[in-house]
N, C-alpha and C positions, 0 to 999 in steps of 0.2 A: 683114416688119416686125413689131415686137413690138407687142402690144396696148397702146393708150395708157393703158388703166386699171391696168396692172400695175406694181407697185413692189416693191423689195426693202428690207426693214427688219430692223435688227439690234436692235431693242428695241420694247417694247410695254408699257404700263401699268407703266412703271417696271422691267421685267424685261429683262435682257441676254440675247441668245441667243449661241451660239458662232458661229454663221455667219448671214447674212442670210437672211431667210424671204419667201417670194413673198405678197405682199399685193394683193388686188383693191380698188381705190379704188372701184369700181362698187357691189360688194358689201358694201364695208366690213368686209372680213374677211380673215384669212389663208387661204390656199388650198393643197390638196395639191399635191406635186410633179407629178402627171399634169396637174392643171389648168394649172400653170405652163408645161408643155410645149406645151399647146394655146396658151397666150397667146404663147409664143416662136416659135410655128409650126414646132416640131419634129416630126419624123418624119413629114412630109407632112401634118400636122394644121394647120389654118387657124382662127384665132380667129373671123373673120367667118363661116365655115361650121359650125363645131363647139363653138362656146360660146354657149349660150343667155343667159348673163349678158351678154356682149358685145352680141348682138344685141337685147337688151331695152332697152339704155342707147343704143345707137347709133341705133335707131329713134326714141328720144324718147318722151315720154308720149302716152298714147292721147289722141285728140282728144274 
């Protein structure tokens, strides 16, 4: 299952990209291709286990 925080965008701040880039809506920034591999659960990586951004946002705010 792909991370629910992952999007692919082909533009930002009025700039067009040649191809869509991985964007993390939880971190509110574009992420490196290796991070997108984790988000997409490629190469036996799992976003629930290997992504600190996902875990921080999935757990919710501190009480």
